[in-house]
C-alpha positions in Angstrom: 0.0 0.0 0.0 2.9 2.3 0.8 4.5 1.8 -2.7 1.3 2.6 -4.5 0.3 5.6 -2.5 0.7 8.2 -5.1 -0.4 6.0 -8.1 -3.9 6.1 -9.6 -6.1 3.0 -9.7 -7.2 2.0 -13.1 -10.7 0.7 -13.2 -12.1 -1.7 -15.8 -15.0 -0.6 -18.0 -18.4 -2.1 -17.0 -19.4 -5.3 -18.7 -22.0 -4.8 -21.3 -25.2 -6.9 -20.7 -28.3 -7.4 -22.7 -30.4 -7.2 -19.5 -32.2 -4.0 -18.7 -30.8 -2.4 -15.6 -32.9 -0.8 -13.0 -32.1 2.6 -11.8 -31.5 1.4 -8.4 -28.1 -0.3 -8.0 -26.6 -1.9 -5.0 -22.8 -1.9 -4.8 -20.9 -4.3 -2.6 -17.3 -3.6 -1.7 -14.9 -6.4 -1.1 -12.0 -6.2 1.2 -8.7 -5.7 -0.5 -6.1 -8.4 -0.4 -2.4 -8.3 -1.1 -3.0 -9.4 -4.6 -4.5 -6.1 -5.8 -6.6 -3.1 -5.2 -10.1 -3.0 -4.0 -12.7 -4.0 -6.6 -16.3 -3.1 -6.6 -19.0 -5.5 -7.9 -22.1 -4.2 -9.5 -25.3 -6.1 -8.7 -28.0 -5.6 -11.2 -31.7 -6.6 -10.9 -33.2 -8.1 -14.0 -36.8 -7.4 -15.1 -39.1 -8.8 -17.7 -39.3 -7.6 -21.2 -41.7 -4.7 -21.7 -42.6 -1.5 -19.9 -42.1 -1.3 -16.2 -45.1 -1.8 -14.0 -45.9 0.3 -11.0 -46.5 -1.8 -8.0 -49.4 -0.9 -5.7 -50.1 -2.2 -2.3 -53.3 -4.1 -2.0 -55.3 -3.1 1.1 -57.7 -5.7 2.3 -61.1 -4.5 3.6 -62.0 -5.6 7.0 -65.3 -7.5 7.4 -68.0 -5.8 9.3 -68.7 -7.6 12.5 -72.3 -8.3 13.4 -73.4 -6.4 16.3 -75.1 -8.6 18.8 -77.8 -6.7 20.5 -78.6 -8.1 23.9 -82.1 -7.8 25.2 -82.6 -5.2 27.7 -84.2 -5.9 30.9 -86.5 -2.9 30.9 -88.4 -3.9 27.7 -92.2 -3.9 28.0 -93.7 -7.3 28.5 -96.9 -6.7 26.5 -95.5 -6.2 23.0 -98.0 -6.2 20.1 -97.8 -9.3 18.0 -96.4 -9.0 14.5 -99.0 -10.0 11.9 -98.1 -13.2 10.0 -97.8 -13.4 6.2 -99.9 -16.5 6.0 -103.2 -16.3 4.2 -106.3 -16.5 6.3 -108.0 -19.9 6.3 -111.5 -18.5 5.8 -112.4 -17.9 2.2 -114.0 -14.7 0.8 -117.2 -16.6 0.3 -117.5 -17.6 3.9 -116.6 -14.1 5.1 -119.4 -12.7 2.9 -122.1 -14.8 4.5 -124.1 -12.6 6.9 -125.3 -13.6 10.3 -128.7 -15.2 10.4 -131.3 -15.4 13.2 -131.3 -18.6 15.2 -134.8 -18.4 16.7 -136.7 -21.6 17.1 -133.7 -23.7 16.2 -132.4 -26.4 18.5 -128.7 -26.9 19.0 -127.3 -29.8 20.8 -123.6 -28.7 20.7 -122.2 -25.2 21.2 -120.3 -25.4 17.9 -123.6 -26.1 16.1 -124.7 -22.5 16.6 -121.7 -21.1 14.7 -122.2 -23.6 11.9 -125.9 -22.8 11.4 -125.4 -19.8 9.0 -123.4 -22.1 6.6 -125.9 -25.0 6.8 -128.8 -22.6 6.1 -127.2 -21.6 2.8 -126.8 -25.2 1.6 -129.0 -26.5 -1.2 -131.3 -29.5 -0.8 -130.9 -32.0 -3.6 -134.6 -32.9 -3.5 -135.3 -36.3 -5.0 -137.6 -36.6 -8.0 -140.1 -39.4 -8.5 -140.3 -41.4 -11.7 -143.0 -40.5 -14.2 -145.6 -43.0 -15.3 -143.9 -43.7 -18.6 -140.6 -44.4 -16.8 -142.4 -46.9 -14.6 -143.5 -48.8 -17.7 -139.8 -49.8 -18.3 -139.8 -53.0 -16.3 -136.1 -53.7 -16.8 -135.0 -50.4 -15.3 -137.5 -50.7 -12.5 -136.3 -54.2 -11.7 -132.7 -53.1 -11.4 -133.6 -50.3 -9.0 -135.7 -52.7 -6.9 -133.0 -55.3 -6.6 -130.6 -52.6 -5.5 -133.0 -51.6 -2.8 -133.4 -48.0 -4.0 -137.1 -48.0 -4.9 -137.9 -45.7 -1.9 -135.7 -43.1 -3.4 -137.6 -42.9 -6.7 -141.2 -43.9 -5.8 -143.8 -43.0 -3.2 -141.7 -40.3 -1.6 -142.8 -39.1 1.8 -143.1 -35.4 2.7 -139.9 -33.4 3.1 -139.4 -30.5 5.5 -136.4 -28.3 4.7 -135.8 -26.8 8.2 -136.0 -30.3 9.8 -133.4 -31.7 7.4 -131.0 -28.7 8.1 -131.5 -29.0 11.9 -130.6 -32.7 11.5 -127.4 -31.8 9.5 -126.3 -29.0 11.8 -126.5 -31.3 14.9 -124.7 -34.2 13.1 -121.3 -34.5 14.6 -118.2 -36.4 13.6 -118.6 -38.5 16.8 -121.6 -40.2 15.2 -119.3 -42.4 13.3 -116.8 -42.9 16.1 -117.3 -46.2 17.8 -115.5 -45.1 21.0 -117.7 -42.0 21.5 -120.8 -41.7 23.7 -122.7 -40.1 20.7 -122.0 -43.1 18.4 -124.9 -43.6 16.0 -126.8 -40.7 17.6 -128.1 -37.4 16.3 -130.0 -35.1 18.6 -132.8 -33.1 16.9 -135.2 -30.9 18.9 -134.5 -32.8 22.1 -135.0 -36.2 20.5 -132.2 -38.8 20.0 -132.5 -40.1 16.5 -130.5 -43.3 15.8 -128.6 -42.9 12.5 -126.3 -45.6 11.2 -125.8 -48.0 8.2 -128.2 -50.5 9.6 -130.9 -47.8 10.2 -130.6 -46.7 6.6 -130.7 -50.3 5.2 -133.7 -51.1 7.3 -135.6 -48.0 6.0 -134.8 -48.9 2.4 -135.9 -52.6 3.0 -132.4 -54.0 2.3 -130.6 -56.7 4.1 -128.3 -55.5 6.8 -125.2 -57.3 5.5 -121.7 -56.1 5.3 -120.8 -55.6 1.6 -117.3 -55.2 0.1 -116.4 -52.4 -2.2 -116.4 -52.8 -5.9 -113.2 -54.6 -6.9 -113.3 -53.4 -10.5 -111.1 -50.9 -12.2 -112.3 -47.6 -13.7 -111.5 -48.8 -17.2 -113.8 -51.9 -16.8 -116.6 -49.6 -15.5 -116.0 -47.4 -18.5 -116.2 -50.3 -21.0 -119.4 -51.7 -19.4 -121.5 -48.5 -19.2 -120.4 -47.4 -22.7 -120.9 -50.8 -24.3 -117.2 -50.8 -25.2 -117.3 -47.6 -27.1 -114.7 -46.2 -24.7 -112.0 -48.6 -23.5 -110.4 -46.5 -20.8 -111.6 -43.7 -18.4 -110.6 -40.3 -19.7 -107.5 -38.6 -18.1 -109.6 -35.6 -17.2 -111.7 -37.8 -14.9 -114.9 -36.9 -16.8 -116.8 -39.1 -19.2 -119.1 -37.8 -21.8 -122.7 -38.8 -21.2 -123.5 -39.2 -24.9 -121.2 -42.3 -24.9 -123.5 -44.2 -22.5 -125.6 -47.1 -23.7 -129.4 -46.7 -23.5 -129.8 -48.6 -20.3 -127.1 -46.6 -18.5 -128.4 -43.4 -20.0 -131.7 -43.9 -18.2 -129.9 -44.8 -15.0 -127.7 -41.7 -15.4 -130.7 -39.4 -15.6 -132.1 -40.9 -12.3 -128.7 -41.0 -10.6 -127.7 -37.4 -11.4 -131.0 -36.2 -9.8 -131.4 -38.5 -6.8 -128.4 -40.7 -6.0 -125.3 -38.6 -6.8 -126.7 -35.1 -7.3 -124.9 -32.9 -9.8 -125.6 -30.0 -12.0 -123.2 -31.2 -14.8 -125.6 -33.5 -16.7 -123.4 -33.8 -19.8 -120.4 -35.4 -18.0 -120.0 -38.3 -15.6 -117.7 -38.4 -12.6 -116.0 -41.6 -11.4 -118.2 -41.8 -8.3 -121.4 -41.6 -10.4 -120.0 -44.0 -13.0 -119.2 -46.7 -10.4 -122.7 -46.2 -8.8 -124.4 -46.7 -12.1 -122.2 -49.8 -12.8 -123.3 -51.3 -9.4 -127.0 -50.8 -10.2 -126.8 -51.9 -13.8 -124.7 -55.1 -13.2 -126.5 -56.1 -9.9 -123.1 -56.1 -8.2 -122.8 -56.3 -4.4 -122.7 -52.8 -3.1 -123.5 -51.3 0.3 -125.8 -48.5 -0.6 -126.5 -47.9 3.1 -122.9 -47.1 3.8 -122.7 -44.9 0.7 -125.7 -42.8 2.0 -124.3 -42.7 5.5 -120.9 -41.3 4.5 -122.4 -38.9 2.0 -124.4 -37.4 4.9 -121.4 -37.4 7.3 -119.5 -35.2 4.9 -121.5 -32.2 6.1 -120.4 -32.8 9.8 -117.9 -30.3 11.0 -117.5 -28.5 7.7 -117.9 -24.8 7.6 -118.8 -24.5 3.9 -121.9 -23.9 1.7 -120.5 -26.1 -1.2 -122.0 -29.5 -1.8 -125.8 -30.1 -1.7 -127.5 -32.1 1.0 -128.3 -35.4 -0.7 -131.3 -37.7 0.2 -133.4 -35.2 2.1 -136.6 -37.2 1.6 -134.8 -40.2 3.1 -133.5 -38.3 6.1 -137.0 -36.9 6.8 -138.5 -40.4 6.5 -136.0 -41.8 9.0 -136.8 -39.0 11.5 -140.6 -39.2 11.1 -140.7 -43.0 11.3 -139.2 -42.8 14.8 -140.8 -39.5 16.0 -144.0 -38.6 14.1 -144.8 -35.7 16.5 -141.5 -34.0 16.1 -142.9 -31.4 13.7 -143.7 -27.9 14.8 -145.5 -24.9 13.3 -142.4 -23.6 11.5 -142.0 -26.6 9.3 -143.0 -26.1 5.7 -143.2 -28.9 3.1 -140.7 -28.7 0.3 -142.0 -28.2 -3.3 -141.5 -31.2 -5.5 -140.1 -30.9 -8.9 -141.6 -32.4 -12.0 -141.3 -36.2 -12.2 -138.5 -37.8 -14.2 -139.7 -38.8 -17.7 -137.8 -40.5 -20.5 -138.0 -39.7 -24.2 -140.4 -41.8 -26.2 -137.6 -42.9 -28.6 -136.2 -45.1 -25.8 -139.4 -47.2 -25.6 -139.5 -48.5 -29.1 -138.2 -51.9 -28.0 -139.6 -54.1 -25.3 -136.3 -54.1 -23.3 -133.4 -51.8 -23.0 -130.5 -53.1 -25.2 -127.0 -51.5 -25.4 -126.3 -49.1 -28.3 -123.3 -51.1 -29.6 -123.8 -54.7 -30.7 -121.3 -57.5 -31.1 -119.3 -58.0 -34.2 -121.3 -61.1 -35.2 -124.6 -59.2 -35.0 -123.3 -56.3 -37.1 -121.9 -58.6 -39.8 -125.3 -60.2 -40.2 -127.3 -57.1 -40.7 -124.6 -55.1 -42.5 -125.1 -51.4 -43.2 -128.7 -51.3 -42.1 -127.7 -52.0 -38.5 -125.1 -49.3 -38.5 -127.6 -46.7 -39.8 -130.1 -47.7 -37.1 -127.4 -47.3 -34.4 -126.4 -43.9 -35.7 -130.1 -42.7 -35.7 -130.6 -44.0 -32.2 -127.5 -42.0 -31.0 -128.9 -38.9 -32.6 -132.2 -39.4 -30.9 -130.5 -39.7 -27.6 -128.6 -36.5 -28.0 -131.7 -34.6 -29.0 -133.5 -36.0 -26.0 -130.8 -34.7 -23.8 -129.8 -38.1 -22.4 
């Protein structure tokens, strides 16, 4: 070091590099050794090809913590309830029914008084008697007689509307409960009227025997009552009445008025179709159970939909047990005109089906098909 004190130190030129140097340079000095002077090493930072990017610091947002509000001890106890968003159970039709007077009406249960305004609005499906020309058809009359339903179409007793509705309003669901004290009992005007399957069968003159339900499918019922014109029951659950054979067209006119009352005379429901099948085929069917459960549908229901079926039968059951139960407020219901059939249906001695077998049609040829078409047109014009 002493010998080189006054001499200048020659530095080498920097090495050329293809890399782009950053403006910031870090120099590191090495300690000098005896071999030579102190050398400085240039440390360069390499970057990617392209313009330089400005780096920004990413600041993470803090999540808002939920504030837990603790209930205060000084809150009032009687806070008004918040109205629920559920729809009210009562319909608009039920809300529009006004209150009715309940004078001279006997109620056995406290709930019967609130149900009276609904029962009073119900319609009575008053049975209609058969006209003389309908009674001339021996085959139809025989089918009704064997089914035990002759008292629903012939020699009908008097019917009192108020008495029937008092019977329905006091009919409870416990009437069909075998464990209840009110089993098979309906209290009307202070009288206990027995009401059950056996009572109905006894009034109709039928044997009180337990009958099984019809074990036939809806498609078989459809084939029988239409004489195989329709092989399966429609998906819309309604069958056109014009497809019925002549025999079942007559039974349908009676059933839609007396047995399964409906205002839709041009279509047939499954319940009505199975009922007609049971009468027409003489199948075993418990008609007493059917009438009992149709009447029990009105028990406990706050609705004006659905007519009260078999009012003449209900009045007959009450008056047979208590003839003096009537009062001065009872008025006899007006009877509608008797059920009459079109004269075109009485051209033959019996009631055949509209559609014949293939053997019969092959014998007669085109004349039979024309006759069948004319008979179908006659039925449609007759409204059957």
